[in-house]
C-alpha positions, 0 to 999 in steps of 0.5 A: 600464595594460596592455601595449598601452595606451601604444601606444593612448594614443600613437595616441589623442593625435591627436584624431579629429573623430568618436569614434563612428567610431573606436569603430566601426573598433576594434570591427571590428578587434577582431572580426576578429583576436580582440584587444580593447583594454581600455577606460578607466574610464567610466560604463558599465565595471566595475573587477575585482579586478586593476585592469583594466576590462570595458565593460558599455556594449556591447549588441552583445557578450554578457558571456559573450564579454567574460569569455572574452576577458578569461580568454584575455588573463590566461591568455596573459600567464601563459604569456608570464611563464612562458616568459620565466622559462624562457628566463631560466633557459636564458640563466643556465645558457648563461652559467654553462656558457660560463665559463672555470672551468666548462670547466676543470672539464669538461675535468678531469672528462672526463680523470678519466672517461677514466683510470677507464674505462681502469683499469676495462678493465684490471681486467676483462682481469686478471679474464678472464685469472685466470679462464682461468688458473684453468681451465687449472690446474684442467684440469692438476690433473685430468689429472695426478690421472688420470695418477696414478690409472692409474699407480697402477693399473698398479702394482698390477696388476703 
């Protein structure tokens, strides 16, 4: 039974005097909105591998259209199952992330990340100070050497 067959069986439980009128109405509505009911196994129907049946007694509807409708129905069912699986995964993920232990763990992780970034910024500041101090020492040393060289030159001249 297809997904809409239970609804069709409830509706069809009320006997209609003229079955032909009912078939004409269902064909007209099927053409208008693109949806067709699966036909019950009858004399003029062919059973497919997946259990559905294709009515071959309708001379006004080409076989290509019936095949296209069947393919569209199967594809829509596949996409619906895929969307449902995706939705179930999202719900499962939300349930996991809303639990107390996950919240506690995320808070602890954020605290550790904050302290780690603070430590890294202190290390960068120390390195910058060390580099600037090293440059100042180098300049001092160069200046001192220049002064000593000038003093030595003055001593030699005298």
